[in-house]
Backbone as XML, in Angstrom:
<?xml version="1.0"?>
<chain id="A" units="angstrom">
  <residue number="1" name="MET">
    <atom name="N" x="4.683" y="11.603" z="6.590"/>
    <atom name="CA" x="4.150" y="12.251" z="5.321"/>
    <atom name="C" x="4.089" y="11.584" z="4.243"/>
  </residue>
  <residue number="2" name="ALA">
    <atom name="N" x="2.814" y="11.173" z="3.578"/>
    <atom name="CA" x="2.803" y="10.352" z="2.559"/>
    <atom name="C" x="3.183" y="11.239" z="1.056"/>
  </residue>
  <residue number="3" name="ASN">
    <atom name="N" x="4.047" y="10.421" z="0.208"/>
    <atom name="CA" x="4.352" y="10.970" z="-0.902"/>
    <atom name="C" x="3.019" y="11.128" z="-1.856"/>
  </residue>
  <residue number="4" name="GLU">
    <atom name="N" x="3.116" y="11.881" z="-3.161"/>
    <atom name="CA" x="2.180" y="11.516" z="-4.098"/>
    <atom name="C" x="2.670" y="10.683" z="-4.985"/>
  </residue>
  <residue number="5" name="PHE">
    <atom name="N" x="1.901" y="9.928" z="-5.644"/>
    <atom name="CA" x="2.268" y="9.144" z="-6.861"/>
    <atom name="C" x="3.418" y="9.684" z="-7.694"/>
  </residue>
  <residue number="6" name="ASP">
    <atom name="N" x="4.355" y="9.120" z="-7.981"/>
    <atom name="CA" x="5.212" y="9.583" z="-8.746"/>
    <atom name="C" x="5.680" y="8.583" z="-9.917"/>
  </residue>
  <residue number="7" name="PRO">
    <atom name="N" x="5.588" y="8.683" z="-11.267"/>
    <atom name="CA" x="5.758" y="7.844" z="-12.357"/>
    <atom name="C" x="7.082" y="7.411" z="-12.355"/>
  </residue>
  <residue number="8" name="TYR">
    <atom name="N" x="8.128" y="8.385" z="-12.232"/>
    <atom name="CA" x="9.494" y="8.131" z="-12.353"/>
    <atom name="C" x="9.890" y="6.979" z="-11.270"/>
  </residue>
  <residue number="9" name="ARG">
    <atom name="N" x="9.542" y="7.291" z="-10.012"/>
    <atom name="CA" x="9.813" y="6.364" z="-8.835"/>
    <atom name="C" x="9.021" y="5.161" z="-8.941"/>
  </residue>
  <residue number="10" name="GLU">
    <atom name="N" x="7.777" y="5.247" z="-9.474"/>
    <atom name="CA" x="6.992" y="4.003" z="-9.782"/>
    <atom name="C" x="7.647" y="3.115" z="-10.513"/>
  </residue>
  <residue number="11" name="ALA">
    <atom name="N" x="8.307" y="3.343" z="-11.626"/>
    <atom name="CA" x="8.874" y="2.564" z="-12.662"/>
    <atom name="C" x="10.353" y="2.087" z="-12.015"/>
  </residue>
  <residue number="12" name="LEU">
    <atom name="N" x="10.474" y="2.528" z="-10.988"/>
    <atom name="CA" x="11.899" y="1.894" z="-10.468"/>
    <atom name="C" x="11.618" y="1.114" z="-8.791"/>
  </residue>
  <residue number="13" name="VAL">
    <atom name="N" x="10.365" y="1.018" z="-8.823"/>
    <atom name="CA" x="9.986" y="0.165" z="-7.549"/>
    <atom name="C" x="10.341" y="-1.078" z="-7.660"/>
  </residue>
  <residue number="14" name="VAL">
    <atom name="N" x="11.223" y="-1.904" z="-6.680"/>
    <atom name="CA" x="11.770" y="-3.187" z="-6.784"/>
    <atom name="C" x="11.266" y="-3.867" z="-5.516"/>
  </residue>
  <residue number="15" name="GLU">
    <atom name="N" x="10.502" y="-3.443" z="-4.514"/>
    <atom name="CA" x="9.870" y="-4.080" z="-3.378"/>
    <atom name="C" x="8.624" y="-3.242" z="-2.899"/>
  </residue>
  <residue number="16" name="THR">
    <atom name="N" x="7.719" y="-4.065" z="-2.572"/>
    <atom name="CA" x="6.635" y="-3.526" z="-2.002"/>
    <atom name="C" x="6.345" y="-3.814" z="-0.329"/>
  </residue>
  <residue number="17" name="PHE">
    <atom name="N" x="5.616" y="-3.015" z="0.418"/>
    <atom name="CA" x="5.495" y="-3.304" z="1.796"/>
    <atom name="C" x="4.147" y="-2.666" z="2.200"/>
  </residue>
  <residue number="18" name="THR">
    <atom name="N" x="3.247" y="-3.481" z="2.738"/>
    <atom name="CA" x="1.981" y="-2.969" z="3.283"/>
    <atom name="C" x="1.899" y="-2.849" z="4.679"/>
  </residue>
  <residue number="19" name="ARG">
    <atom name="N" x="1.747" y="-1.630" z="5.329"/>
    <atom name="CA" x="1.469" y="-1.423" z="6.664"/>
    <atom name="C" x="0.190" y="-1.441" z="7.034"/>
  </residue>
  <residue number="20" name="TRP">
    <atom name="N" x="0.022" y="-2.404" z="8.159"/>
    <atom name="CA" x="-1.522" y="-2.277" z="8.646"/>
    <atom name="C" x="-1.715" y="-1.821" z="10.065"/>
  </residue>
  <residue number="21" name="PRO">
    <atom name="N" x="-2.499" y="-0.877" z="10.412"/>
    <atom name="CA" x="-2.584" y="-0.382" z="11.441"/>
    <atom name="C" x="-3.110" y="-1.468" z="12.532"/>
  </residue>
  <residue number="22" name="ASP">
    <atom name="N" x="-2.932" y="-1.284" z="13.860"/>
    <atom name="CA" x="-3.273" y="-2.462" z="14.886"/>
    <atom name="C" x="-4.542" y="-2.731" z="14.994"/>
  </residue>
  <residue number="23" name="GLU">
    <atom name="N" x="-5.616" y="-2.006" z="14.433"/>
    <atom name="CA" x="-7.040" y="-2.413" z="14.425"/>
    <atom name="C" x="-7.376" y="-3.492" z="13.716"/>
  </residue>
  <residue number="24" name="TYR">
    <atom name="N" x="-6.328" y="-3.763" z="12.454"/>
    <atom name="CA" x="-6.549" y="-5.002" z="11.631"/>
    <atom name="C" x="-5.930" y="-6.055" z="11.993"/>
  </residue>
  <residue number="25" name="ASP">
    <atom name="N" x="-5.277" y="-6.215" z="12.999"/>
    <atom name="CA" x="-4.364" y="-7.317" z="13.505"/>
    <atom name="C" x="-4.927" y="-8.647" z="13.468"/>
  </residue>
  <residue number="26" name="ASP">
    <atom name="N" x="-6.454" y="-8.632" z="13.769"/>
    <atom name="CA" x="-7.098" y="-9.822" z="13.932"/>
    <atom name="C" x="-7.654" y="-10.232" z="12.700"/>
  </residue>
  <residue number="27" name="TRP">
    <atom name="N" x="-7.402" y="-9.631" z="11.559"/>
    <atom name="CA" x="-7.842" y="-9.955" z="10.124"/>
    <atom name="C" x="-7.016" y="-11.243" z="9.789"/>
  </residue>
  <residue number="28" name="ASP">
    <atom name="N" x="-7.658" y="-12.149" z="8.957"/>
    <atom name="CA" x="-7.038" y="-13.177" z="8.388"/>
    <atom name="C" x="-5.959" y="-13.011" z="7.403"/>
  </residue>
  <residue number="29" name="GLU">
    <atom name="N" x="-4.668" y="-13.501" z="7.539"/>
    <atom name="CA" x="-3.634" y="-13.181" z="6.703"/>
    <atom name="C" x="-3.942" y="-13.544" z="5.379"/>
  </residue>
  <residue number="30" name="GLY">
    <atom name="N" x="-4.682" y="-14.261" z="5.035"/>
    <atom name="CA" x="-5.002" y="-14.492" z="3.416"/>
    <atom name="C" x="-5.701" y="-13.334" z="3.057"/>
  </residue>
  <residue number="31" name="ASP">
    <atom name="N" x="-6.784" y="-12.909" z="3.808"/>
    <atom name="CA" x="-7.563" y="-11.606" z="3.196"/>
    <atom name="C" x="-6.755" y="-10.297" z="3.238"/>
  </residue>
  <residue number="32" name="ARG">
    <atom name="N" x="-5.725" y="-10.260" z="4.172"/>
    <atom name="CA" x="-4.790" y="-9.102" z="4.123"/>
    <atom name="C" x="-3.981" y="-9.140" z="3.007"/>
  </residue>
  <residue number="33" name="GLU">
    <atom name="N" x="-3.619" y="-10.381" z="2.703"/>
    <atom name="CA" x="-2.547" y="-10.271" z="1.478"/>
    <atom name="C" x="-3.350" y="-10.149" z="0.159"/>
  </residue>
  <residue number="34" name="ARG">
    <atom name="N" x="-4.656" y="-10.517" z="-0.116"/>
    <atom name="CA" x="-5.428" y="-10.400" z="-1.266"/>
    <atom name="C" x="-5.673" y="-8.653" z="-1.069"/>
  </residue>
  <residue number="35" name="ILE">
    <atom name="N" x="-6.155" y="-8.044" z="0.110"/>
    <atom name="CA" x="-6.282" y="-6.656" z="-0.107"/>
    <atom name="C" x="-5.145" y="-5.913" z="-0.536"/>
  </residue>
  <residue number="36" name="ALA">
    <atom name="N" x="-3.849" y="-6.360" z="0.177"/>
    <atom name="CA" x="-2.800" y="-5.642" z="-0.129"/>
    <atom name="C" x="-2.284" y="-5.740" z="-1.735"/>
  </residue>
  <residue number="37" name="ALA">
    <atom name="N" x="-2.570" y="-6.973" z="-2.417"/>
    <atom name="CA" x="-2.293" y="-7.222" z="-3.712"/>
    <atom name="C" x="-3.036" y="-6.081" z="-4.503"/>
  </residue>
  <residue number="38" name="ARG">
    <atom name="N" x="-4.281" y="-5.875" z="-4.156"/>
    <atom name="CA" x="-5.298" y="-5.003" z="-4.648"/>
    <atom name="C" x="-4.749" y="-3.509" z="-4.479"/>
  </residue>
  <residue number="39" name="LEU">
    <atom name="N" x="-4.227" y="-3.172" z="-3.464"/>
    <atom name="CA" x="-3.915" y="-1.824" z="-3.183"/>
    <atom name="C" x="-2.625" y="-1.550" z="-3.859"/>
  </residue>
  <residue number="40" name="HIS">
    <atom name="N" x="-1.653" y="-2.461" z="-4.180"/>
    <atom name="CA" x="-0.493" y="-2.212" z="-4.799"/>
    <atom name="C" x="-0.866" y="-2.148" z="-6.276"/>
  </residue>
  <residue number="41" name="ALA">
    <atom name="N" x="-1.819" y="-2.903" z="-6.618"/>
    <atom name="CA" x="-2.270" y="-2.736" z="-8.190"/>
    <atom name="C" x="-2.492" y="-1.484" z="-8.735"/>
  </residue>
  <residue number="42" name="GLU">
    <atom name="N" x="-2.986" y="-0.627" z="-7.679"/>
    <atom name="CA" x="-3.237" y="0.838" z="-7.791"/>
    <atom name="C" x="-2.899" y="1.701" z="-6.867"/>
  </residue>
  <residue number="43" name="PRO">
    <atom name="N" x="-1.479" y="1.900" z="-7.018"/>
    <atom name="CA" x="-0.970" y="2.776" z="-5.815"/>
    <atom name="C" x="-1.367" y="4.235" z="-6.114"/>
  </residue>
  <residue number="44" name="ARG">
    <atom name="N" x="-1.619" y="4.703" z="-7.148"/>
    <atom name="CA" x="-2.027" y="5.915" z="-7.463"/>
    <atom name="C" x="-3.321" y="6.391" z="-6.721"/>
  </residue>
  <residue number="45" name="ALA">
    <atom name="N" x="-4.255" y="5.466" z="-6.309"/>
    <atom name="CA" x="-5.421" y="5.611" z="-5.626"/>
    <atom name="C" x="-5.344" y="5.573" z="-3.961"/>
  </residue>
  <residue number="46" name="CYS">
    <atom name="N" x="-4.244" y="5.232" z="-3.528"/>
    <atom name="CA" x="-3.946" y="4.755" z="-2.064"/>
    <atom name="C" x="-3.826" y="6.286" z="-1.378"/>
  </residue>
  <residue number="47" name="LYS">
    <atom name="N" x="-4.278" y="6.359" z="-0.269"/>
    <atom name="CA" x="-4.446" y="7.672" z="0.618"/>
    <atom name="C" x="-3.015" y="7.693" z="1.226"/>
  </residue>
  <residue number="48" name="GLU">
    <atom name="N" x="-2.121" y="6.849" z="1.707"/>
    <atom name="CA" x="-1.018" y="6.913" z="2.443"/>
    <atom name="C" x="0.139" y="6.057" z="1.870"/>
  </residue>
  <residue number="49" name="MET">
    <atom name="N" x="0.812" y="6.697" z="0.983"/>
    <atom name="CA" x="2.043" y="5.769" z="0.137"/>
    <atom name="C" x="3.201" y="6.563" z="0.283"/>
  </residue>
  <residue number="50" name="VAL">
    <atom name="N" x="4.198" y="5.751" z="0.461"/>
    <atom name="CA" x="5.726" y="6.501" z="0.634"/>
    <atom name="C" x="6.576" y="5.537" z="-0.165"/>
  </residue>
  <residue number="51" name="TYR">
    <atom name="N" x="7.394" y="6.464" z="-0.919"/>
    <atom name="CA" x="8.574" y="5.776" z="-1.694"/>
    <atom name="C" x="9.827" y="5.849" z="-0.896"/>
  </residue>
  <residue number="52" name="GLU">
    <atom name="N" x="10.412" y="4.696" z="-0.501"/>
    <atom name="CA" x="11.842" y="4.728" z="0.191"/>
    <atom name="C" x="12.922" y="4.362" z="-0.737"/>
  </residue>
  <residue number="53" name="ARG">
    <atom name="N" x="13.850" y="5.194" z="-0.573"/>
    <atom name="CA" x="15.070" y="5.020" z="-1.463"/>
    <atom name="C" x="15.996" y="3.826" z="-0.970"/>
  </residue>
  <residue number="54" name="MET">
    <atom name="N" x="16.078" y="2.800" z="-2.023"/>
    <atom name="CA" x="16.984" y="1.783" z="-1.701"/>
    <atom name="C" x="18.176" y="1.620" z="-2.593"/>
  </residue>
  <residue number="55" name="HIS">
    <atom name="N" x="18.896" y="0.836" z="-2.380"/>
    <atom name="CA" x="20.334" y="0.801" z="-3.178"/>
    <atom name="C" x="19.897" y="0.493" z="-4.735"/>
  </residue>
  <residue number="56" name="THR">
    <atom name="N" x="18.986" y="-0.319" z="-4.988"/>
    <atom name="CA" x="18.691" y="-0.809" z="-6.326"/>
    <atom name="C" x="17.270" y="-0.068" z="-6.785"/>
  </residue>
  <residue number="57" name="GLY">
    <atom name="N" x="16.858" y="0.881" z="-6.201"/>
    <atom name="CA" x="15.510" y="1.279" z="-6.826"/>
    <atom name="C" x="14.762" y="1.799" z="-5.516"/>
  </residue>
  <residue number="58" name="PHE">
    <atom name="N" x="13.406" y="1.798" z="-5.582"/>
    <atom name="CA" x="12.684" y="2.169" z="-4.431"/>
    <atom name="C" x="11.844" y="1.002" z="-3.806"/>
  </residue>
  <residue number="59" name="ARG">
    <atom name="N" x="11.354" y="1.153" z="-2.719"/>
    <atom name="CA" x="10.436" y="0.434" z="-2.036"/>
    <atom name="C" x="9.176" y="1.262" z="-2.009"/>
  </residue>
  <residue number="60" name="ARG">
    <atom name="N" x="8.016" y="0.775" z="-2.082"/>
    <atom name="CA" x="6.850" y="1.350" z="-2.082"/>
    <atom name="C" x="6.177" y="0.873" z="-0.770"/>
  </residue>
  <residue number="61" name="THR">
    <atom name="N" x="5.781" y="1.754" z="-0.003"/>
    <atom name="CA" x="4.999" y="1.317" z="1.420"/>
    <atom name="C" x="3.832" y="1.894" z="1.364"/>
  </residue>
  <residue number="62" name="ILE">
    <atom name="N" x="2.735" y="1.043" z="1.509"/>
    <atom name="CA" x="1.422" y="1.718" z="1.548"/>
    <atom name="C" x="0.789" y="1.407" z="2.802"/>
  </residue>
  <residue number="63" name="THR">
    <atom name="N" x="0.173" y="2.285" z="3.611"/>
    <atom name="CA" x="-0.278" y="2.243" z="4.885"/>
    <atom name="C" x="-1.965" y="2.040" z="4.549"/>
  </residue>
  <residue number="64" name="VAL">
    <atom name="N" x="-2.396" y="1.007" z="5.044"/>
    <atom name="CA" x="-4.004" y="0.773" z="4.901"/>
    <atom name="C" x="-4.699" y="1.619" z="5.760"/>
  </residue>
  <residue number="65" name="THR">
    <atom name="N" x="-5.621" y="2.329" z="4.960"/>
    <atom name="CA" x="-6.615" y="3.226" z="5.674"/>
    <atom name="C" x="-8.275" y="2.734" z="5.319"/>
  </residue>
  <residue number="66" name="ALA">
    <atom name="N" x="-8.983" y="3.163" z="6.171"/>
    <atom name="CA" x="-10.280" y="2.949" z="6.229"/>
    <atom name="C" x="-10.923" y="3.468" z="4.901"/>
  </residue>
  <residue number="67" name="ASP">
    <atom name="N" x="-10.476" y="4.477" z="4.261"/>
    <atom name="CA" x="-10.844" y="5.067" z="3.170"/>
    <atom name="C" x="-10.426" y="4.033" z="1.682"/>
  </residue>
  <residue number="68" name="ASP">
    <atom name="N" x="-9.289" y="3.626" z="1.883"/>
    <atom name="CA" x="-8.843" y="2.639" z="0.841"/>
    <atom name="C" x="-9.651" y="1.365" z="1.157"/>
  </residue>
  <residue number="69" name="LEU">
    <atom name="N" x="-10.032" y="0.893" z="2.158"/>
    <atom name="CA" x="-10.811" y="-0.440" z="2.310"/>
    <atom name="C" x="-12.279" y="-0.073" z="1.771"/>
  </residue>
  <residue number="70" name="ALA">
    <atom name="N" x="-12.687" y="1.097" z="1.990"/>
    <atom name="CA" x="-14.109" y="1.398" z="1.372"/>
    <atom name="C" x="-14.180" y="1.519" z="0.028"/>
  </residue>
  <residue number="71" name="ARG">
    <atom name="N" x="-12.995" y="2.139" z="-0.636"/>
    <atom name="CA" x="-12.737" y="2.274" z="-2.014"/>
    <atom name="C" x="-13.004" y="0.881" z="-2.583"/>
  </residue>
  <residue number="72" name="LEU">
    <atom name="N" x="-12.189" y="-0.203" z="-1.772"/>
    <atom name="CA" x="-12.206" y="-1.549" z="-2.664"/>
    <atom name="C" x="-13.393" y="-2.239" z="-2.337"/>
  </residue>
  <residue number="73" name="GLY">
    <atom name="N" x="-14.350" y="-1.801" z="-1.430"/>
    <atom name="CA" x="-15.666" y="-2.377" z="-0.907"/>
    <atom name="C" x="-15.489" y="-3.471" z="0.135"/>
  </residue>
  <residue number="74" name="VAL">
    <atom name="N" x="-14.414" y="-3.345" z="1.066"/>
    <atom name="CA" x="-14.127" y="-4.138" z="1.816"/>
    <atom name="C" x="-14.891" y="-3.755" z="3.250"/>
  </residue>
  <residue number="75" name="GLU">
    <atom name="N" x="-15.596" y="-4.696" z="3.869"/>
    <atom name="CA" x="-16.356" y="-4.399" z="4.977"/>
    <atom name="C" x="-15.311" y="-4.191" z="6.169"/>
  </residue>
  <residue number="76" name="VAL">
    <atom name="N" x="-15.420" y="-3.295" z="6.940"/>
    <atom name="CA" x="-14.599" y="-3.120" z="8.210"/>
    <atom name="C" x="-15.114" y="-3.615" z="9.312"/>
  </residue>
</chain>
Protein backbone atom coordinates (compact mmCIF):
# COMPACT_ATOMS: atom_id res chain seq x y z
CA MET A 1 0.00 0.00 0.00
CA ALA A 2 1.48 3.32 -1.06
CA ASN A 3 1.66 6.21 1.35
CA GLU A 4 0.55 9.70 0.54
CA PHE A 5 3.12 12.46 0.28
CA ASP A 6 4.00 13.64 3.78
CA PRO A 7 5.96 16.90 4.17
CA TYR A 8 7.19 15.89 7.64
CA ARG A 9 8.62 12.55 6.51
CA GLU A 10 9.83 14.10 3.25
CA ALA A 11 11.99 16.54 5.22
CA LEU A 12 13.60 13.53 6.92
CA VAL A 13 14.35 11.48 3.79
CA VAL A 14 17.99 10.34 3.92
CA GLU A 15 17.88 7.72 1.16
CA THR A 16 15.91 7.07 -2.01
CA PHE A 17 15.23 3.88 -3.93
CA THR A 18 13.42 3.24 -7.20
CA ARG A 19 11.67 -0.08 -7.75
CA TRP A 20 11.29 -1.03 -11.41
CA PRO A 21 8.70 -3.64 -12.46
CA ASP A 22 10.03 -6.61 -14.45
CA GLU A 23 8.68 -5.28 -17.76
CA TYR A 24 11.34 -2.52 -17.67
CA ASP A 25 14.31 -4.86 -17.06
CA ASP A 26 15.56 -4.44 -20.64
CA TRP A 27 15.75 -0.64 -20.43
CA ASP A 28 19.16 1.01 -20.51
CA GLU A 29 20.51 1.66 -17.00
CA GLY A 30 21.36 5.28 -17.85
CA ASP A 31 17.79 5.93 -19.00
CA ARG A 32 16.43 4.34 -15.84
CA GLU A 33 18.67 6.52 -13.67
CA ARG A 34 17.56 9.70 -15.46
CA ILE A 35 13.89 8.74 -15.10
CA ALA A 36 14.37 7.83 -11.43
CA ALA A 37 15.97 11.21 -10.76
CA ARG A 38 12.99 12.96 -12.35
CA LEU A 39 10.53 10.89 -10.30
CA HIS A 40 12.34 11.60 -7.03
CA ALA A 41 12.49 15.31 -7.90
CA GLU A 42 8.66 15.35 -7.76
CA PRO A 43 7.66 12.66 -5.27
CA ARG A 44 4.27 14.24 -4.61
CA ALA A 45 3.19 13.38 -8.18
CA CYS A 46 4.19 9.70 -8.07
CA LYS A 47 1.47 7.07 -8.03
CA GLU A 48 3.23 4.53 -5.79
CA MET A 49 5.49 5.87 -3.06
CA VAL A 50 6.32 4.46 0.35
CA TYR A 51 8.28 5.94 3.25
CA GLU A 52 10.27 3.35 5.17
CA ARG A 53 11.49 4.19 8.65
CA MET A 54 15.25 3.99 9.08
CA HIS A 55 17.50 4.59 12.04
CA THR A 56 18.44 8.07 10.83
CA GLY A 57 15.26 9.16 9.03
CA PHE A 58 13.22 7.77 6.14
CA ARG A 59 13.89 6.01 2.87
CA ARG A 60 11.57 7.04 0.03
CA THR A 61 10.80 4.15 -2.33
CA ILE A 62 9.04 4.90 -5.58
CA THR A 63 7.67 2.08 -7.71
CA VAL A 64 7.66 3.11 -11.37
CA THR A 65 4.23 2.93 -13.02
CA ALA A 66 3.05 3.43 -16.59
CA ASP A 67 1.12 6.51 -15.37
CA ASP A 68 4.34 8.05 -14.02
CA LEU A 69 6.16 7.41 -17.28
CA ALA A 70 3.29 8.93 -19.28
CA ARG A 71 3.33 12.00 -17.02
CA LEU A 72 7.05 12.41 -17.77
CA GLY A 73 6.46 11.94 -21.50
CA VAL A 74 8.48 8.72 -21.65
CA GLU A 75 7.57 6.28 -24.42
CA VAL A 76 6.78 2.83 -23.06
